N, CA, C and O atoms as a Tripos MOL2 file, in Angstrom:
@<TRIPOS>MOLECULE
protein
  256   255    64     0     0
PROTEIN
NO_CHARGES

@<TRIPOS>ATOM
      1 N           0.8300   -1.1960    0.0000 N.3       1 MET1
      2 CA          0.0000    0.0000    0.0000 C.3       1 MET1
      3 C           0.8700    1.2520    0.0000 C.2       1 MET1
      4 O           1.9230    1.3060    0.6350 O.2       1 MET1
      5 N           0.4030    2.2370   -0.7190 N.am      2 LEU2
      6 CA          0.9960    3.5730   -0.6830 C.3       2 LEU2
      7 C          -0.0260    4.5020   -0.0460 C.2       2 LEU2
      8 O          -1.2180    4.1970    0.0000 O.2       2 LEU2
      9 N           0.4490    5.6210    0.4370 N.am      3 CYS3
     10 CA         -0.4400    6.6030    1.0520 C.3       3 CYS3
     11 C          -0.2810    7.9360    0.3170 C.2       3 CYS3
     12 O           0.8400    8.3820    0.0740 O.2       3 CYS3
     13 N          -1.3890    8.5640   -0.0310 N.am      4 THR4
     14 CA         -1.3650    9.8420   -0.7420 C.3       4 THR4
     15 C          -1.1650   10.9950    0.2360 C.2       4 THR4
     16 O          -1.1320   10.8010    1.4510 O.2       4 THR4
     17 N          -1.0350   12.1840   -0.3150 N.am      5 ALA5
     18 CA         -0.8530   13.3750    0.5160 C.3       5 ALA5
     19 C          -2.0500   13.6130    1.4350 C.2       5 ALA5
     20 O          -1.8950   14.1710    2.5210 O.2       5 ALA5
     21 N          -3.2430   13.1930    1.0050 N.am      6 ASN6
     22 CA         -4.4230   13.3700    1.8630 C.3       6 ASN6
     23 C          -4.7130   12.1130    2.7010 C.2       6 ASN6
     24 O          -5.8040   11.9470    3.2460 O.2       6 ASN6
     25 N          -3.7020   11.2350    2.7840 N.am      7 GLU7
     26 CA         -3.7150   10.0260    3.6190 C.3       7 GLU7
     27 C          -4.6820    8.9450    3.1280 C.2       7 GLU7
     28 O          -5.1040    8.0950    3.9120 O.2       7 GLU7
     29 N          -5.0360    8.9700    1.8400 N.am      8 THR8
     30 CA         -5.8180    7.9040    1.2320 C.3       8 THR8
     31 C          -4.8710    6.7760    0.8340 C.2       8 THR8
     32 O          -3.8070    7.0340    0.2730 O.2       8 THR8
     33 N          -5.2450    5.5320    1.1170 N.am      9 ASP9
     34 CA         -4.4250    4.3880    0.7220 C.3       9 ASP9
     35 C          -4.6110    4.0710   -0.7570 C.2       9 ASP9
     36 O          -5.7130    4.1800   -1.2950 O.2       9 ASP9
     37 N          -3.5150    3.6770   -1.4060 N.am     10 ILE10
     38 CA         -3.5340    3.2420   -2.8010 C.3      10 ILE10
     39 C          -2.9660    1.8270   -2.8440 C.2      10 ILE10
     40 O          -1.8640    1.5810   -2.3540 O.2      10 ILE10
     41 N          -3.7140    0.9060   -3.4260 N.am     11 THR11
     42 CA         -3.2760   -0.4790   -3.5530 C.3      11 THR11
     43 C          -2.2410   -0.5980   -4.6690 C.2      11 THR11
     44 O          -2.4520   -0.0840   -5.7670 O.2      11 THR11
     45 N          -1.1290   -1.2720   -4.3950 N.am     12 VAL12
     46 CA         -0.0770   -1.5110   -5.3920 C.3      12 VAL12
     47 C          -0.1370   -2.9800   -5.7920 C.2      12 VAL12
     48 O          -0.1080   -3.8640   -4.9360 O.2      12 VAL12
     49 N          -0.2230   -3.2410   -7.1130 N.am     13 VAL13
     50 CA         -0.3020   -4.6180   -7.5950 C.3      13 VAL13
     51 C           0.9680   -5.0570   -8.3310 C.2      13 VAL13
     52 O           1.0800   -6.2160   -8.7320 O.2      13 VAL13
     53 N           1.9240   -4.1400   -8.5080 N.am     14 GLY14
     54 CA          3.1660   -4.4990   -9.1730 C.3      14 GLY14
     55 C           4.0660   -3.3010   -9.3780 C.2      14 GLY14
     56 O           3.7470   -2.1760   -8.9930 O.2      14 GLY14
     57 N           5.2060   -3.5790   -9.9990 N.am     15 GLU15
     58 CA          6.1820   -2.5390  -10.3230 C.3      15 GLU15
     59 C           6.6560   -2.7360  -11.7500 C.2      15 GLU15
     60 O           6.7800   -3.8670  -12.2200 O.2      15 GLU15
     61 N           6.9180   -1.6430  -12.4350 N.am     16 VAL16
     62 CA          7.4440   -1.6850  -13.8030 C.3      16 VAL16
     63 C           8.5210   -0.6170  -13.9440 C.2      16 VAL16
     64 O           8.6330    0.2820  -13.1110 O.2      16 VAL16
     65 N           9.3120   -0.7260  -15.0070 N.am     17 THR17
     66 CA         10.2360    0.3370  -15.3730 C.3      17 THR17
     67 C           9.7600    0.8980  -16.7010 C.2      17 THR17
     68 O           9.6980    0.1850  -17.7030 O.2      17 THR17
     69 N           9.4220    2.1880  -16.7000 N.am     18 LEU18
     70 CA          8.8670    2.8340  -17.8850 C.3      18 LEU18
     71 C           9.9380    3.6290  -18.6260 C.2      18 LEU18
     72 O          10.7880    4.2540  -17.9920 O.2      18 LEU18
     73 N           9.9090    3.6140  -19.9580 N.am     19 PRO19
     74 CA         10.8000    4.4790  -20.7320 C.3      19 PRO19
     75 C          10.1530    5.8540  -20.8800 C.2      19 PRO19
     76 O           9.4780    6.1180  -21.8750 O.2      19 PRO19
     77 N          10.3530    6.7180  -19.9080 N.am     20 LEU20
     78 CA          9.7640    8.0500  -19.9240 C.3      20 LEU20
     79 C          10.5250    8.9090  -20.9240 C.2      20 LEU20
     80 O          11.7220    9.1450  -20.7600 O.2      20 LEU20
     81 N           9.8340    9.3740  -21.9550 N.am     21 ARG21
     82 CA         10.4820   10.1540  -23.0130 C.3      21 ARG21
     83 C          10.1610   11.6390  -22.8370 C.2      21 ARG21
     84 O           9.0020   12.0520  -22.8220 O.2      21 ARG21
     85 N          11.2260   12.4170  -22.7080 N.am     22 LEU22
     86 CA         11.0970   13.8550  -22.5180 C.3      22 LEU22
     87 C          12.0490   14.5810  -23.4620 C.2      22 LEU22
     88 O          13.2670   14.4420  -23.3570 O.2      22 LEU22
     89 N          11.4930   15.3420  -24.3660 N.am     23 ASP23
     90 CA         12.2840   16.1690  -25.2670 C.3      23 ASP23
     91 C          13.4060   15.3830  -25.9580 C.2      23 ASP23
     92 O          14.5480   15.8380  -26.0270 O.2      23 ASP23
     93 N          13.0600   14.2000  -26.4640 N.am     24 GLY24
     94 CA         14.0290   13.3850  -27.1830 C.3      24 GLY24
     95 C          14.9160   12.5100  -26.3090 C.2      24 GLY24
     96 O          15.6970   11.7100  -26.8260 O.2      24 GLY24
     97 N          14.8060   12.6520  -24.9820 N.am     25 ARG25
     98 CA         15.5950   11.8190  -24.0670 C.3      25 ARG25
     99 C          14.7300   10.6940  -23.5270 C.2      25 ARG25
    100 O          13.5130   10.8460  -23.4210 O.2      25 ARG25
    101 N          15.3340    9.5780  -23.1890 N.am     26 CYS26
    102 CA         14.6310    8.4690  -22.5650 C.3      26 CYS26
    103 C          15.1690    8.3080  -21.1510 C.2      26 CYS26
    104 O          16.3540    8.0380  -20.9520 O.2      26 CYS26
    105 N          14.2870    8.4750  -20.1730 N.am     27 ILE27
    106 CA         14.6690    8.3130  -18.7730 C.3      27 ILE27
    107 C          13.9440    7.0750  -18.2470 C.2      27 ILE27
    108 O          12.7260    7.0850  -18.0700 O.2      27 ILE27
    109 N          14.7050    6.0120  -18.0010 N.am     28 ARG28
    110 CA         14.0970    4.7880  -17.4820 C.3      28 ARG28
    111 C          13.6560    5.0550  -16.0440 C.2      28 ARG28
    112 O          14.4700    5.3860  -15.1820 O.2      28 ARG28
    113 N          12.3590    4.9060  -15.8040 N.am     29 THR29
    114 CA         11.7630    5.3420  -14.5560 C.3      29 THR29
    115 C          10.9940    4.2120  -13.8900 C.2      29 THR29
    116 O          10.0260    3.7090  -14.4600 O.2      29 THR29
    117 N          11.4080    3.7990  -12.6880 N.am     30 PRO30
    118 CA         10.6380    2.7780  -11.9660 C.3      30 PRO30
    119 C           9.3040    3.3550  -11.5050 C.2      30 PRO30
    120 O           9.2190    4.5140  -11.1010 O.2      30 PRO30
    121 N           8.2550    2.5180  -11.5730 N.am     31 ALA31
    122 CA          6.9210    2.9840  -11.1970 C.3      31 ALA31
    123 C           6.1190    1.8570  -10.5620 C.2      31 ALA31
    124 O           6.3210    0.6830  -10.8710 O.2      31 ALA31
    125 N           5.2160    2.2260   -9.6800 N.am     32 PHE32
    126 CA          4.2740    1.2730   -9.1020 C.3      32 PHE32
    127 C           3.0420    1.2140   -9.9910 C.2      32 PHE32
    128 O           2.7050    2.1910  -10.6600 O.2      32 PHE32
    129 N           2.3620    0.0540   -9.9970 N.am     33 VAL33
    130 CA          1.1420   -0.1410  -10.7740 C.3      33 VAL33
    131 C          -0.0200   -0.2910   -9.8010 C.2      33 VAL33
    132 O           0.0560   -1.0580   -8.8410 O.2      33 VAL33
    133 N          -1.0990    0.4520  -10.0600 N.am     34 SER34
    134 CA         -2.2850    0.3850   -9.2140 C.3      34 SER34
    135 C          -3.5340    0.4860  -10.0830 C.2      34 SER34
    136 O          -3.5710    1.2920  -11.0130 O.2      34 SER34
    137 N          -4.5560   -0.3170   -9.7950 N.am     35 PRO35
    138 CA         -5.8100   -0.1940  -10.5470 C.3      35 PRO35
    139 C          -6.5420    1.1080  -10.2070 C.2      35 PRO35
    140 O          -7.4980    1.4660  -10.8950 O.2      35 PRO35
    141 N          -6.1230    1.8080   -9.1840 N.am     36 GLU36
    142 CA         -6.7920    3.0330   -8.7320 C.3      36 GLU36
    143 C          -6.2200    4.3080   -9.3670 C.2      36 GLU36
    144 O          -6.7660    5.3960   -9.1780 O.2      36 GLU36
    145 N          -5.1170    4.1710  -10.1210 N.am     37 VAL37
    146 CA         -4.4470    5.3480  -10.6980 C.3      37 VAL37
    147 C          -4.3280    5.1380  -12.2080 C.2      37 VAL37
    148 O          -3.8210    4.1130  -12.6620 O.2      37 VAL37
    149 N          -4.8040    6.1270  -12.9860 N.am     38 GLU38
    150 CA         -4.8050    5.9980  -14.4490 C.3      38 GLU38
    151 C          -3.6690    6.7380  -15.1330 C.2      38 GLU38
    152 O          -3.3790    6.4670  -16.2980 O.2      38 GLU38
    153 N          -3.0160    7.6670  -14.4410 N.am     39 GLU39
    154 CA         -1.9470    8.4210  -15.0820 C.3      39 GLU39
    155 C          -0.6730    8.3380  -14.2490 C.2      39 GLU39
    156 O          -0.6840    7.9480  -13.0810 O.2      39 GLU39
    157 N           0.4120    8.7170  -14.8910 N.am     40 LEU40
    158 CA          1.7030    8.7320  -14.2260 C.3      40 LEU40
    159 C           1.7300    9.8260  -13.1630 C.2      40 LEU40
    160 O           1.3310   10.9610  -13.4230 O.2      40 LEU40
    161 N           2.1920    9.4860  -11.9870 N.am     41 MET41
    162 CA          2.4050   10.4800  -10.9260 C.3      41 MET41
    163 C           3.8740   10.4700  -10.5690 C.2      41 MET41
    164 O           4.4290    9.4200  -10.2470 O.2      41 MET41
    165 N           4.5040   11.6150  -10.6200 N.am     42 LEU42
    166 CA          5.9160   11.7260  -10.2800 C.3      42 LEU42
    167 C           6.0410   12.0650   -8.8020 C.2      42 LEU42
    168 O           5.4320   13.0210   -8.3220 O.2      42 LEU42
    169 N           6.8250   11.2830   -8.0890 N.am     43 GLY43
    170 CA          7.0110   11.4960   -6.6620 C.3      43 GLY43
    171 C           8.1030   12.5100   -6.3710 C.2      43 GLY43
    172 O           8.8850   12.8830   -7.2450 O.2      43 GLY43
    173 N           8.1340   12.9400   -5.1310 N.am     44 LEU44
    174 CA          9.1150   13.9350   -4.7040 C.3      44 LEU44
    175 C          10.5410   13.4500   -4.9230 C.2      44 LEU44
    176 O          11.3920   14.2330   -5.3430 O.2      44 LEU44
    177 N          10.8240   12.1860   -4.6510 N.am     45 ASN45
    178 CA         12.1810   11.6530   -4.8480 C.3      45 ASN45
    179 C          12.6140   11.7600   -6.3090 C.2      45 ASN45
    180 O          13.7500   12.1390   -6.5970 O.2      45 ASN45
    181 N          11.7020   11.4240   -7.2370 N.am     46 TRP46
    182 CA         12.0220   11.5000   -8.6650 C.3      46 TRP46
    183 C          12.2480   12.9490   -9.0740 C.2      46 TRP46
    184 O          13.2080   13.2580   -9.7800 O.2      46 TRP46
    185 N          11.3570   13.8400   -8.6260 N.am     47 LEU47
    186 CA         11.4720   15.2600   -8.9730 C.3      47 LEU47
    187 C          12.7890   15.8500   -8.4710 C.2      47 LEU47
    188 O          13.4260   16.6370   -9.1710 O.2      47 LEU47
    189 N          13.1920   15.4720   -7.2630 N.am     48 CYS48
    190 CA         14.4660   15.9650   -6.7110 C.3      48 CYS48
    191 C          15.6570   15.3670   -7.4560 C.2      48 CYS48
    192 O          16.6100   16.0780   -7.7760 O.2      48 CYS48
    193 N          15.6060   14.0690   -7.7310 N.am     49 LYS49
    194 CA         16.7080   13.3880   -8.4210 C.3      49 LYS49
    195 C          16.9850   14.0160   -9.7870 C.2      49 LYS49
    196 O          18.1370   14.1070  -10.2110 O.2      49 LYS49
    197 N          15.9390   14.4430  -10.4630 N.am     50 HIS50
    198 CA         16.0800   15.0170  -11.8080 C.3      50 HIS50
    199 C          16.0470   16.5450  -11.8010 C.2      50 HIS50
    200 O          15.8820   17.1830  -12.8400 O.2      50 HIS50
    201 N          16.2080   17.1140  -10.6100 N.am     51 ARG51
    202 CA         16.3300   18.5620  -10.4210 C.3      51 ARG51
    203 C          15.2370   19.3370  -11.1700 C.2      51 ARG51
    204 O          15.5140   20.2780  -11.9140 O.2      51 ARG51
    205 N          14.0060   18.9140  -10.9530 N.am     52 CYS52
    206 CA         12.8660   19.5170  -11.6420 C.3      52 CYS52
    207 C          12.5100   20.8780  -11.0630 C.2      52 CYS52
    208 O          12.6730   21.1290   -9.8690 O.2      52 CYS52
    209 N          12.0230   21.7430  -11.9330 N.am     53 MET53
    210 CA         11.5040   23.0510  -11.5260 C.3      53 MET53
    211 C          10.1430   23.2300  -12.1960 C.2      53 MET53
    212 O          10.0040   23.0440  -13.4050 O.2      53 MET53
    213 N           9.1440   23.5930  -11.3920 N.am     54 TRP54
    214 CA          7.8150   23.8210  -11.9270 C.3      54 TRP54
    215 C           7.5760   25.3030  -12.1350 C.2      54 TRP54
    216 O           7.8550   26.1240  -11.2600 O.2      54 TRP54
    217 N           7.0580   25.6290  -13.3010 N.am     55 ASP55
    218 CA          6.6240   26.9860  -13.6180 C.3      55 ASP55
    219 C           5.0970   26.9280  -13.6780 C.2      55 ASP55
    220 O           4.5140   26.6730  -14.7320 O.2      55 ASP55
    221 N           4.4630   27.1660  -12.5360 N.am     56 PHE56
    222 CA          3.0120   27.0500  -12.4710 C.3      56 PHE56
    223 C           2.3220   28.0820  -13.3530 C.2      56 PHE56
    224 O           1.3270   27.7650  -14.0040 O.2      56 PHE56
    225 N           2.8290   29.3080  -13.3890 N.am     57 ALA57
    226 CA          2.2330   30.3580  -14.2120 C.3      57 ALA57
    227 C           2.3430   30.0120  -15.7040 C.2      57 ALA57
    228 O           1.4290   30.2930  -16.4790 O.2      57 ALA57
    229 N           3.4550   29.4070  -16.0950 N.am     58 GLY58
    230 CA          3.6730   29.0330  -17.4850 C.3      58 GLY58
    231 C           3.1690   27.6480  -17.8300 C.2      58 GLY58
    232 O           3.2450   27.2300  -18.9860 O.2      58 GLY58
    233 N           2.6450   26.9160  -16.8250 N.am     59 ASN59
    234 CA          2.1200   25.5610  -17.0360 C.3      59 ASN59
    235 C           3.1780   24.6290  -17.6310 C.2      59 ASN59
    236 O           2.9040   23.8840  -18.5720 O.2      59 ASN59
    237 N           4.4070   24.6830  -17.0610 N.am     60 LYS60
    238 CA          5.5210   23.8760  -17.5610 C.3      60 LYS60
    239 C           6.2800   23.2610  -16.3890 C.2      60 LYS60
    240 O           6.2230   23.7550  -15.2620 O.2      60 LYS60
    241 N           6.9890   22.1750  -16.6810 N.am     61 ILE61
    242 CA          7.9220   21.5800  -15.7260 C.3      61 ILE61
    243 C           9.2480   21.4050  -16.4520 C.2      61 ILE61
    244 O           9.2830   20.9130  -17.5800 O.2      61 ILE61
    245 N          10.3300   21.8030  -15.8110 N.am     62 TYR62
    246 CA         11.6600   21.6820  -16.3830 C.3      62 TYR62
    247 C          12.3790   20.5190  -15.7030 C.2      62 TYR62
    248 O          12.3850   20.4170  -14.4760 O.2      62 TYR62
    249 N          12.9860   19.6420  -16.5080 N.am     63 VAL63
    250 CA         13.6670   18.4530  -16.0130 C.3      63 VAL63
    251 C          15.0920   18.4810  -16.5220 C.2      63 VAL63
    252 O          15.3170   18.6270  -17.7230 O.2      63 VAL63
    253 N          16.0790   18.3410  -15.6090 N.am     64 GLU64
    254 CA         17.4910   18.2890  -16.0370 C.3      64 GLU64
    255 C          17.8430   16.8910  -16.4690 C.2      64 GLU64
    256 O          18.9810   16.6350  -16.8640 O.2      64 GLU64
@<TRIPOS>BOND
     1     1     2 1
     2     2     3 1
     3     3     4 2
     4     3     5 am
     5     5     6 1
     6     6     7 1
     7     7     8 2
     8     7     9 am
     9     9    10 1
    10    10    11 1
    11    11    12 2
    12    11    13 am
    13    13    14 1
    14    14    15 1
    15    15    16 2
    16    15    17 am
    17    17    18 1
    18    18    19 1
    19    19    20 2
    20    19    21 am
    21    21    22 1
    22    22    23 1
    23    23    24 2
    24    23    25 am
    25    25    26 1
    26    26    27 1
    27    27    28 2
    28    27    29 am
    29    29    30 1
    30    30    31 1
    31    31    32 2
    32    31    33 am
    33    33    34 1
    34    34    35 1
    35    35    36 2
    36    35    37 am
    37    37    38 1
    38    38    39 1
    39    39    40 2
    40    39    41 am
    41    41    42 1
    42    42    43 1
    43    43    44 2
    44    43    45 am
    45    45    46 1
    46    46    47 1
    47    47    48 2
    48    47    49 am
    49    49    50 1
    50    50    51 1
    51    51    52 2
    52    51    53 am
    53    53    54 1
    54    54    55 1
    55    55    56 2
    56    55    57 am
    57    57    58 1
    58    58    59 1
    59    59    60 2
    60    59    61 am
    61    61    62 1
    62    62    63 1
    63    63    64 2
    64    63    65 am
    65    65    66 1
    66    66    67 1
    67    67    68 2
    68    67    69 am
    69    69    70 1
    70    70    71 1
    71    71    72 2
    72    71    73 am
    73    73    74 1
    74    74    75 1
    75    75    76 2
    76    75    77 am
    77    77    78 1
    78    78    79 1
    79    79    80 2
    80    79    81 am
    81    81    82 1
    82    82    83 1
    83    83    84 2
    84    83    85 am
    85    85    86 1
    86    86    87 1
    87    87    88 2
    88    87    89 am
    89    89    90 1
    90    90    91 1
    91    91    92 2
    92    91    93 am
    93    93    94 1
    94    94    95 1
    95    95    96 2
    96    95    97 am
    97    97    98 1
    98    98    99 1
    99    99   100 2
   100    99   101 am
   101   101   102 1
   102   102   103 1
   103   103   104 2
   104   103   105 am
   105   105   106 1
   106   106   107 1
   107   107   108 2
   108   107   109 am
   109   109   110 1
   110   110   111 1
   111   111   112 2
   112   111   113 am
   113   113   114 1
   114   114   115 1
   115   115   116 2
   116   115   117 am
   117   117   118 1
   118   118   119 1
   119   119   120 2
   120   119   121 am
   121   121   122 1
   122   122   123 1
   123   123   124 2
   124   123   125 am
   125   125   126 1
   126   126   127 1
   127   127   128 2
   128   127   129 am
   129   129   130 1
   130   130   131 1
   131   131   132 2
   132   131   133 am
   133   133   134 1
   134   134   135 1
   135   135   136 2
   136   135   137 am
   137   137   138 1
   138   138   139 1
   139   139   140 2
   140   139   141 am
   141   141   142 1
   142   142   143 1
   143   143   144 2
   144   143   145 am
   145   145   146 1
   146   146   147 1
   147   147   148 2
   148   147   149 am
   149   149   150 1
   150   150   151 1
   151   151   152 2
   152   151   153 am
   153   153   154 1
   154   154   155 1
   155   155   156 2
   156   155   157 am
   157   157   158 1
   158   158   159 1
   159   159   160 2
   160   159   161 am
   161   161   162 1
   162   162   163 1
   163   163   164 2
   164   163   165 am
   165   165   166 1
   166   166   167 1
   167   167   168 2
   168   167   169 am
   169   169   170 1
   170   170   171 1
   171   171   172 2
   172   171   173 am
   173   173   174 1
   174   174   175 1
   175   175   176 2
   176   175   177 am
   177   177   178 1
   178   178   179 1
   179   179   180 2
   180   179   181 am
   181   181   182 1
   182   182   183 1
   183   183   184 2
   184   183   185 am
   185   185   186 1
   186   186   187 1
   187   187   188 2
   188   187   189 am
   189   189   190 1
   190   190   191 1
   191   191   192 2
   192   191   193 am
   193   193   194 1
   194   194   195 1
   195   195   196 2
   196   195   197 am
   197   197   198 1
   198   198   199 1
   199   199   200 2
   200   199   201 am
   201   201   202 1
   202   202   203 1
   203   203   204 2
   204   203   205 am
   205   205   206 1
   206   206   207 1
   207   207   208 2
   208   207   209 am
   209   209   210 1
   210   210   211 1
   211   211   212 2
   212   211   213 am
   213   213   214 1
   214   214   215 1
   215   215   216 2
   216   215   217 am
   217   217   218 1
   218   218   219 1
   219   219   220 2
   220   219   221 am
   221   221   222 1
   222   222   223 1
   223   223   224 2
   224   223   225 am
   225   225   226 1
   226   226   227 1
   227   227   228 2
   228   227   229 am
   229   229   230 1
   230   230   231 1
   231   231   232 2
   232   231   233 am
   233   233   234 1
   234   234   235 1
   235   235   236 2
   236   235   237 am
   237   237   238 1
   238   238   239 1
   239   239   240 2
   240   239   241 am
   241   241   242 1
   242   242   243 1
   243   243   244 2
   244   243   245 am
   245   245   246 1
   246   246   247 1
   247   247   248 2
   248   247   249 am
   249   249   250 1
   250   250   251 1
   251   251   252 2
   252   251   253 am
   253   253   254 1
   254   254   255 1
   255   255   256 2
@<TRIPOS>SUBSTRUCTURE
     1 MET1         2 RESIDUE 1 A MET
     2 LEU2         6 RESIDUE 1 A LEU
     3 CYS3        10 RESIDUE 1 A CYS
     4 THR4        14 RESIDUE 1 A THR
     5 ALA5        18 RESIDUE 1 A ALA
     6 ASN6        22 RESIDUE 1 A ASN
     7 GLU7        26 RESIDUE 1 A GLU
     8 THR8        30 RESIDUE 1 A THR
     9 ASP9        34 RESIDUE 1 A ASP
    10 ILE10       38 RESIDUE 1 A ILE
    11 THR11       42 RESIDUE 1 A THR
    12 VAL12       46 RESIDUE 1 A VAL
    13 VAL13       50 RESIDUE 1 A VAL
    14 GLY14       54 RESIDUE 1 A GLY
    15 GLU15       58 RESIDUE 1 A GLU
    16 VAL16       62 RESIDUE 1 A VAL
    17 THR17       66 RESIDUE 1 A THR
    18 LEU18       70 RESIDUE 1 A LEU
    19 PRO19       74 RESIDUE 1 A PRO
    20 LEU20       78 RESIDUE 1 A LEU
    21 ARG21       82 RESIDUE 1 A ARG
    22 LEU22       86 RESIDUE 1 A LEU
    23 ASP23       90 RESIDUE 1 A ASP
    24 GLY24       94 RESIDUE 1 A GLY
    25 ARG25       98 RESIDUE 1 A ARG
    26 CYS26      102 RESIDUE 1 A CYS
    27 ILE27      106 RESIDUE 1 A ILE
    28 ARG28      110 RESIDUE 1 A ARG
    29 THR29      114 RESIDUE 1 A THR
    30 PRO30      118 RESIDUE 1 A PRO
    31 ALA31      122 RESIDUE 1 A ALA
    32 PHE32      126 RESIDUE 1 A PHE
    33 VAL33      130 RESIDUE 1 A VAL
    34 SER34      134 RESIDUE 1 A SER
    35 PRO35      138 RESIDUE 1 A PRO
    36 GLU36      142 RESIDUE 1 A GLU
    37 VAL37      146 RESIDUE 1 A VAL
    38 GLU38      150 RESIDUE 1 A GLU
    39 GLU39      154 RESIDUE 1 A GLU
    40 LEU40      158 RESIDUE 1 A LEU
    41 MET41      162 RESIDUE 1 A MET
    42 LEU42      166 RESIDUE 1 A LEU
    43 GLY43      170 RESIDUE 1 A GLY
    44 LEU44      174 RESIDUE 1 A LEU
    45 ASN45      178 RESIDUE 1 A ASN
    46 TRP46      182 RESIDUE 1 A TRP
    47 LEU47      186 RESIDUE 1 A LEU
    48 CYS48      190 RESIDUE 1 A CYS
    49 LYS49      194 RESIDUE 1 A LYS
    50 HIS50      198 RESIDUE 1 A HIS
    51 ARG51      202 RESIDUE 1 A ARG
    52 CYS52      206 RESIDUE 1 A CYS
    53 MET53      210 RESIDUE 1 A MET
    54 TRP54      214 RESIDUE 1 A TRP
    55 ASP55      218 RESIDUE 1 A ASP
    56 PHE56      222 RESIDUE 1 A PHE
    57 ALA57      226 RESIDUE 1 A ALA
    58 GLY58      230 RESIDUE 1 A GLY
    59 ASN59      234 RESIDUE 1 A ASN
    60 LYS60      238 RESIDUE 1 A LYS
    61 ILE61      242 RESIDUE 1 A ILE
    62 TYR62      246 RESIDUE 1 A TYR
    63 VAL63      250 RESIDUE 1 A VAL
    64 GLU64      254 RESIDUE 1 A GLU
């Protein structure tokens, strides 16, 4: 089980490694699989590891 920011439990049924493609680059990204989640969610550890910066006003995320 995983826990969300609002303390809701999410059931995990497996793990995969996804080829996340960003601007022509392929970043192999480990991910959990859940029947309760339909889209990719990037966690804080991943965002920090890839030195991400969010531009909320510009509706963009920058990934190093």
